[in-house]
C-alpha positions in Angstrom: -40.1 18.2 79.5 -39.9 20.8 82.3 -36.5 19.6 83.4 -35.2 20.2 79.8 -36.3 23.9 79.9 -34.8 24.3 83.4 -31.4 23.0 82.2 -31.7 24.9 78.9 -32.4 28.2 80.7 -29.4 27.8 83.0 -27.2 26.9 80.1 -28.3 30.1 78.4 -27.5 32.1 81.5 -24.0 30.5 81.7 -23.5 31.3 78.0 -24.5 35.0 78.5 -22.1 35.3 81.5 -19.2 33.8 79.6 -19.8 36.2 76.7 -19.6 39.4 78.8 -19.1 38.8 82.5 -19.4 42.5 83.5 -22.6 43.1 81.6 -24.3 40.0 83.0 -22.8 40.1 86.5 -26.3 40.1 88.1 -27.0 36.7 86.5 -24.1 35.1 88.5 -26.2 35.2 91.7 -29.1 33.5 89.9 -26.6 30.8 88.8 -25.4 30.3 92.3 -29.0 30.0 93.6 -29.7 27.4 90.8 -26.7 25.4 91.8 -27.7 25.5 95.5 -31.2 24.6 94.5 -30.0 21.4 92.9 -28.1 20.6 96.1 -31.1 21.2 98.2 -33.4 19.0 96.1 -30.9 16.1 96.2 -30.5 16.5 100.0 -34.3 16.5 100.3 -34.5 13.3 98.3 -31.8 11.8 100.6 -33.9 12.7 103.6 -36.8 10.7 102.0 -34.3 7.8 101.5 -34.7 8.0 97.8 -31.0 8.7 97.2 -28.0 7.1 98.9 -25.3 9.2 100.6 -22.9 8.3 97.7 -25.6 9.5 95.3 -25.8 12.8 97.1 -22.0 13.3 97.0 -21.7 12.3 93.3 -24.7 14.3 92.2 -24.1 17.5 94.1 -20.4 17.9 94.7 -19.9 19.9 91.5 -23.0 22.0 92.0 -21.9 22.9 95.6 -18.4 23.9 94.6 -19.6 25.9 91.6 -22.1 27.8 93.7 -19.2 29.1 95.8 -17.2 29.9 92.7 -20.1 31.9 91.4 -20.4 33.9 94.6 -16.7 34.5 94.7 -16.8 35.8 91.1 -19.7 38.0 91.8 -17.8 39.9 94.5 -14.4 39.7 92.8 -15.4 41.3 89.5 -14.9 45.1 89.5 -16.5 47.1 86.7 -14.0 48.4 84.2 -13.7 52.1 83.3 -14.6 51.5 79.6 -17.8 49.7 78.7 -17.6 47.5 75.6 -21.4 47.5 74.9 
């Protein structure tokens, strides 16, 4: 049940960011850390030989790429002169 709430929380964060990216810009870094956290967990499981190398690649490629996209967005977004909220 704990995994459900973890995934639900990050889904909520992504939804907030998509709604108003300037207002919730600070959540982008949390999202990037979450993606890198998934990557770290799967790599740790690989070191325990519980996951194959193919499993690591298939399970984490998207998370690894999205973490870098989130970091890029965080630094690329400039605040606008007019706030909408």
